[in-house]
C-alpha positions in Angstrom: 32.6 15.6 -5.6 29.8 16.2 -3.1 30.6 18.2 0.0 31.4 15.9 3.0 32.7 13.1 0.8 36.4 12.1 0.8 38.0 11.1 -2.4 38.0 7.5 -1.3 34.3 7.6 -0.5 33.5 9.1 -3.9 35.5 6.4 -5.7 33.8 3.7 -3.6 30.3 5.2 -4.3 31.1 5.4 -8.0 32.3 1.8 -8.0 29.1 0.5 -6.2 27.1 -1.5 -8.8 23.5 -0.4 -9.4 20.8 -2.6 -7.8 19.6 -5.4 -10.1 16.4 -4.8 -11.9 13.3 -6.4 -10.4 12.4 -9.8 -11.6 9.9 -10.0 -14.4 6.5 -11.4 -13.6 6.9 -14.1 -16.2 10.0 -15.4 -14.3 8.3 -15.3 -10.9 5.2 -17.2 -12.2 7.4 -19.8 -14.0 9.6 -20.4 -10.9 6.6 -20.7 -8.6 5.0 -23.3 -11.0 8.2 -25.2 -11.3 9.0 -25.4 -7.6 5.4 -26.2 -6.4 5.2 -29.6 -4.7 1.5 -29.3 -3.9 -1.5 -26.9 -4.2 -0.4 -23.3 -4.6 -2.0 -20.9 -2.1 -2.8 -17.3 -2.5 -0.4 -16.7 0.4 2.4 -18.3 -1.6 1.6 -16.2 -4.6 1.8 -13.1 -2.5 5.0 -14.2 -0.9 6.6 -14.9 -4.3 5.8 -11.3 -5.3 8.0 -10.1 -2.4 7.8 -6.3 -2.3 6.3 -6.0 -5.8 3.6 -3.4 -6.2 -0.1 -3.6 -6.5 0.4 -3.8 -10.3 2.1 -7.2 -10.0 -0.7 -8.6 -7.9 -3.3 -7.3 -10.4 -1.5 -9.2 -13.2 -1.1 -12.4 -11.2 -4.7 -12.6 -9.8 -6.1 -11.7 -13.2 -4.0 -14.5 -14.8 -5.4 -17.0 -12.2 -9.0 -16.0 -13.3 -8.1 -16.6 -16.9 -7.8 -20.4 -16.3 -10.6 -22.7 -17.5 -12.1 -23.1 -14.0 -15.3 -24.8 -12.9 -18.4 -22.6 -12.9 -18.5 -20.4 -9.8 -14.8 -20.5 -9.1 -14.3 -16.8 -10.0 -16.6 -15.9 -7.1 -13.8 -17.0 -4.9 -10.7 -16.4 -7.0 -11.9 -13.0 -8.2 -12.1 -11.8 -4.6 -8.4 -11.1 -4.2 -8.5 -9.1 -7.4 -11.4 -7.0 -6.0 -9.6 -6.4 -2.7 -6.4 -5.4 -4.4 -8.2 -2.9 -6.7 -10.3 -1.6 -3.8 -7.2 -0.9 -1.7 -5.7 1.0 -4.7 -8.8 3.2 -4.8 -8.5 3.8 -1.1 -4.9 4.8 -1.4 -3.3 2.0 0.6 0.5 1.6 0.2 0.6 -2.1 1.1 -1.6 -5.0 0.1 -3.8 -6.7 2.8 -5.7 -9.9 2.2 -7.8 -11.7 4.8 -6.7 -15.1 6.0 -9.5 -17.1 4.3 -8.3 -15.7 1.0 -4.7 -16.3 1.7 -5.5 -20.0 2.5 -7.3 -20.6 -0.8 -5.3 -22.9 -3.1 -5.1 -23.8 -6.7 -4.2 -27.4 -7.6 -0.6 -27.8 -8.7 -1.5 -29.1 -12.1 -3.9 -26.2 -12.7 -1.3 -23.7 -11.7 1.2 -25.2 -14.0 -1.4 -25.1 -16.7 -1.7 -21.4 -16.0 2.0 -21.0 -16.1 2.3 -22.8 -19.5 -0.4 -20.6 -21.0 0.5 -17.3 -19.3 4.3 -17.2 -19.2 4.8 -17.1 -23.0 2.2 -14.3 -23.3 3.7 -12.4 -20.4 7.2 -12.7 -22.0 5.8 -11.4 -25.3 4.1 -8.5 -23.7 7.1 -7.7 -21.5 9.2 -7.3 -24.6 6.8 -4.6 -25.8 6.0 -2.8 -22.6 8.1 0.3 -21.7 7.6 3.7 -20.1 5.9 6.0 -22.6 3.1 8.6 -22.8 2.2 8.1 -19.2 -0.7 10.6 -18.5 -0.4 10.7 -14.7 2.0 12.7 -12.4 4.2 10.7 -10.1 2.2 8.7 -7.5 -1.1 10.0 -8.8 -2.1 7.0 -10.9 -3.0 4.3 -8.3 -6.5 5.7 -7.4 -7.6 6.2 -11.0 -6.2 2.9 -12.3 -7.5 1.2 -9.2 -11.0 2.4 -10.1 -10.7 1.0 -13.6 -9.3 -2.3 -12.2 -12.1 -2.4 -9.6 -14.9 -2.3 -12.3 -13.2 -5.1 -14.2 -12.5 -7.1 -11.1 -16.2 -7.0 -10.1 -17.1 -8.1 -13.7 -14.7 -11.1 -13.2 -16.7 -12.3 -10.2 -20.1 -12.2 -11.9 -21.5 -15.6 -12.8 -21.7 -14.9 -16.5 -21.1 -18.0 -18.7 -17.8 -17.5 -20.6 -17.8 -13.9 -19.6 -15.0 -13.7 -17.1 -11.9 -14.3 -19.3 -12.1 -11.0 -21.2 -12.4 -8.7 -18.2 -9.6 -10.7 -16.4 -7.4 -10.2 -19.5 -8.2 -6.5 -19.6 -7.3 -6.2 -15.9 -4.0 -7.9 -16.4 -3.2 -5.4 -19.1 -4.0 -2.6 -16.7 -1.6 -4.1 -14.2 1.2 -4.4 -16.8 0.6 -0.8 -17.9 0.9 0.5 -14.4 4.0 -1.5 -13.6 5.9 0.0 -16.5 4.1 3.4 -16.8 3.1 2.6 -20.4 0.3 4.9 -21.5 -0.3 3.2 -24.8 -0.8 -0.2 -23.1 -3.1 1.5 -20.6 -5.2 2.9 -23.4 -5.4 -0.5 -25.0 -6.4 -2.0 -21.7 -9.2 0.5 -21.2 -10.5 -0.3 -24.7 -10.4 -4.0 -24.0 -12.1 -3.5 -20.7 -15.0 -1.5 -22.4 -15.3 -4.2 -25.0 -15.4 -6.9 -22.3 -18.2 -5.2 -20.4 -20.1 -4.8 -23.7 -19.7 -8.5 -24.4 -20.9 -9.4 -20.9 -23.9 -7.1 -21.4 -24.8 -8.8 -24.7 -24.5 -12.3 -23.1 -26.7 -11.3 -20.1 -29.2 -9.6 -22.4 -29.4 -12.6 -24.7 -29.8 -14.9 -21.7 -32.6 -12.7 -20.4 -34.4 -12.8 -23.8 -34.1 -16.6 -24.0 -35.4 -17.0 -20.5 -38.3 -14.8 -21.2 -39.1 -16.7 -24.3 -38.9 -20.0 -22.5 -41.2 -18.9 -19.7 -43.6 -17.3 -22.2 -43.8 -20.6 -24.1 
């Protein structure tokens, strides 16, 4: 028994149940999609996360940018992802988003479409993700991983045809790896991120060659 505790206190402390584990992201997204009665705003997404970490917001905002959206949408929807990653690099402890970002909305049907596509994949990944081979000391990961996420987030916002999904997917993997301290998933996320940047480079290069050929003709 610890000094200063009576026997009754010790028994009561031992009988206190442990706090419930945090809700999984798949459940949060599914509940938000199910209860939405109109367009879903960025503010509602942040509120649904409650006190979840930067990692959760990386996953959610990445998933939003994996939707089949009209051209140019990622210039707006990618901004929260850039801001979250940037704040990680700066060492912030809480997430701040400007009002004009918080007021941005996604149509209910599109958000439900996101949920139908993302939730089964999240559930599958969540069954595999677990703490292992984490290369960082406690509380030393956010800045490094924030830098990785920032590069991918900037890539998401670039107006590259069909080039935004892969970096958004890679950024989502980064967030999941951070949330569970999974070093293997982080390594896979980095590899996916490098491949996504390479694919975007090829697309941009091919577009440049085609444009040069058209102007030359």
